[in-house]
NUVOTI-97436 format. One record per residue (C-alpha): y, z, x; residue number from 1. Coordinates in steps of 0.001 Angstrom, whole numbers. Each point is the difference from the previous one (the first is absolute). Layout:
<atoms>
<atom><Y>Y</Y><Z>Z</Z><X>X</X><num>NUM</num></atom>
...
</atoms>
This chain:
<atoms>
<atom><Y>-41251</Y><Z>-2925</Z><X>52289</X><num>1</num></atom>
<atom><Y>2682</Y><Z>2606</Z><X>-390</X><num>2</num></atom>
<atom><Y>3586</Y><Z>-806</Z><X>-933</X><num>3</num></atom>
<atom><Y>2585</Y><Z>2292</Z><X>1446</X><num>4</num></atom>
<atom><Y>3161</Y><Z>304</Z><X>-2005</X><num>5</num></atom>
<atom><Y>3026</Y><Z>1658</Z><X>1487</X><num>6</num></atom>
<atom><Y>3585</Y><Z>667</Z><X>-905</X><num>7</num></atom>
<atom><Y>2273</Y><Z>-1647</Z><X>2554</X><num>8</num></atom>
<atom><Y>3214</Y><Z>1646</Z><X>-1126</X><num>9</num></atom>
<atom><Y>1550</Y><Z>2402</Z><X>2424</X><num>10</num></atom>
<atom><Y>1776</Y><Z>3153</Z><X>-1059</X><num>11</num></atom>
<atom><Y>3754</Y><Z>-477</Z><X>-249</X><num>12</num></atom>
<atom><Y>2003</Y><Z>2198</Z><X>2299</X><num>13</num></atom>
<atom><Y>3682</Y><Z>734</Z><X>-526</X><num>14</num></atom>
<atom><Y>2175</Y><Z>-2044</Z><X>2326</X><num>15</num></atom>
<atom><Y>3384</Y><Z>830</Z><X>1449</X><num>16</num></atom>
<atom><Y>1914</Y><Z>-2806</Z><X>-1671</X><num>17</num></atom>
<atom><Y>3126</Y><Z>-602</Z><X>1964</X><num>18</num></atom>
<atom><Y>231</Y><Z>-3645</Z><X>-990</X><num>19</num></atom>
<atom><Y>2397</Y><Z>-577</Z><X>-2851</X><num>20</num></atom>
<atom><Y>1298</Y><Z>3525</Z><X>-290</X><num>21</num></atom>
<atom><Y>3739</Y><Z>-77</Z><X>488</X><num>22</num></atom>
<atom><Y>33</Y><Z>-2942</Z><X>2384</X><num>23</num></atom>
<atom><Y>2066</Y><Z>-2183</Z><X>-2309</X><num>24</num></atom>
<atom><Y>2644</Y><Z>2690</Z><X>-292</X><num>25</num></atom>
<atom><Y>304</Y><Z>436</Z><X>3751</X><num>26</num></atom>
<atom><Y>425</Y><Z>-3726</Z><X>716</X><num>27</num></atom>
<atom><Y>3515</Y><Z>-1372</Z><X>29</X><num>28</num></atom>
<atom><Y>668</Y><Z>-2490</Z><X>-2764</X><num>29</num></atom>
<atom><Y>891</Y><Z>-3510</Z><X>1059</X><num>30</num></atom>
<atom><Y>3371</Y><Z>-1302</Z><X>-990</X><num>31</num></atom>
<atom><Y>6</Y><Z>-3226</Z><X>-1958</X><num>32</num></atom>
<atom><Y>1840</Y><Z>-2930</Z><X>1551</X><num>33</num></atom>
<atom><Y>3504</Y><Z>-288</Z><X>-1373</X><num>34</num></atom>
<atom><Y>1530</Y><Z>-3372</Z><X>869</X><num>35</num></atom>
<atom><Y>3518</Y><Z>-7</Z><X>1319</X><num>36</num></atom>
<atom><Y>2644</Y><Z>-2347</Z><X>-1452</X><num>37</num></atom>
<atom><Y>-520</Y><Z>-2214</Z><X>3075</X><num>38</num></atom>
<atom><Y>-3730</Y><Z>-222</Z><X>-784</X><num>39</num></atom>
<atom><Y>732</Y><Z>-973</Z><X>-3593</X><num>40</num></atom>
<atom><Y>2514</Y><Z>-2643</Z><X>1081</X><num>41</num></atom>
<atom><Y>-2444</Y><Z>-1452</Z><X>2545</X><num>42</num></atom>
<atom><Y>-2739</Y><Z>-122</Z><X>-2619</X><num>43</num></atom>
<atom><Y>2275</Y><Z>-1812</Z><X>-2455</X><num>44</num></atom>
<atom><Y>918</Y><Z>-2583</Z><X>2642</X><num>45</num></atom>
<atom><Y>-3545</Y><Z>-708</Z><X>1188</X><num>46</num></atom>
<atom><Y>-1867</Y><Z>328</Z><X>-3290</X><num>47</num></atom>
<atom><Y>-2067</Y><Z>-3008</Z><X>-1079</X><num>48</num></atom>
<atom><Y>1504</Y><Z>502</Z><X>-3451</X><num>49</num></atom>
<atom><Y>3388</Y><Z>-946</Z><X>1441</X><num>50</num></atom>
<atom><Y>-248</Y><Z>-3773</Z><X>-356</X><num>51</num></atom>
<atom><Y>3205</Y><Z>-699</Z><X>1918</X><num>52</num></atom>
<atom><Y>-1948</Y><Z>517</Z><X>3253</X><num>53</num></atom>
<atom><Y>-2616</Y><Z>-2629</Z><X>-787</X><num>54</num></atom>
<atom><Y>185</Y><Z>-3700</Z><X>-639</X><num>55</num></atom>
<atom><Y>-2004</Y><Z>-1000</Z><X>-3055</X><num>56</num></atom>
<atom><Y>-1575</Y><Z>-3431</Z><X>361</X><num>57</num></atom>
<atom><Y>-2660</Y><Z>-1890</Z><X>-1897</X><num>58</num></atom>
<atom><Y>-3548</Y><Z>-589</Z><X>1157</X><num>59</num></atom>
<atom><Y>-343</Y><Z>-1906</Z><X>3241</X><num>60</num></atom>
<atom><Y>-2585</Y><Z>-2632</Z><X>838</X><num>61</num></atom>
<atom><Y>-2013</Y><Z>2637</Z><X>1852</X><num>62</num></atom>
<atom><Y>-22</Y><Z>2254</Z><X>-3077</X><num>63</num></atom>
<atom><Y>-1321</Y><Z>-2851</Z><X>-2110</X><num>64</num></atom>
<atom><Y>-2647</Y><Z>-736</Z><X>2625</X><num>65</num></atom>
<atom><Y>-1115</Y><Z>3646</Z><X>41</X><num>66</num></atom>
<atom><Y>-192</Y><Z>-5</Z><X>-3820</X><num>67</num></atom>
<atom><Y>-2142</Y><Z>-3137</Z><X>79</X><num>68</num></atom>
<atom><Y>-2336</Y><Z>1537</Z><X>2604</X><num>69</num></atom>
<atom><Y>-340</Y><Z>3137</Z><X>-2167</X><num>70</num></atom>
<atom><Y>-926</Y><Z>-2112</Z><X>-3032</X><num>71</num></atom>
<atom><Y>-2552</Y><Z>-1948</Z><X>2056</X><num>72</num></atom>
<atom><Y>-1524</Y><Z>3232</Z><X>1329</X><num>73</num></atom>
<atom><Y>-282</Y><Z>1401</Z><X>-3534</X><num>74</num></atom>
<atom><Y>-1669</Y><Z>-3203</Z><X>-1196</X><num>75</num></atom>
<atom><Y>-2371</Y><Z>-14</Z><X>2987</X><num>76</num></atom>
<atom><Y>-990</Y><Z>3645</Z><X>-635</X><num>77</num></atom>
<atom><Y>-712</Y><Z>-693</Z><X>-3667</X><num>78</num></atom>
<atom><Y>-1982</Y><Z>-3148</Z><X>923</X><num>79</num></atom>
<atom><Y>-2107</Y><Z>1928</Z><X>2535</X><num>80</num></atom>
<atom><Y>-602</Y><Z>2730</Z><X>-2592</X><num>81</num></atom>
<atom><Y>-1476</Y><Z>-2616</Z><X>-2332</X><num>82</num></atom>
<atom><Y>2880</Y><Z>-494</Z><X>-2395</X><num>83</num></atom>
<atom><Y>793</Y><Z>-3632</Z><X>-688</X><num>84</num></atom>
<atom><Y>3465</Y><Z>-885</Z><X>-1163</X><num>85</num></atom>
<atom><Y>121</Y><Z>-2489</Z><X>-2847</X><num>86</num></atom>
</atoms>
């Protein structure tokens, strides 16, 4: 049986490289967004950091119910994984 070895590399030919040569210089640069004073005022009024727009209340009964369901789901997952709580 004869083994034929061959070199699969092809000779490299010079290529006309147009990609990347001077294209970035010919493209117009994009201007960054500069907010107007009206934009800044609107942002200050509607920002979540501005607490005067929101009413802060304590946890509701639904929140407590959701917390209890999350604790039960965590316990159930650990039980099904084989961990027994003492």
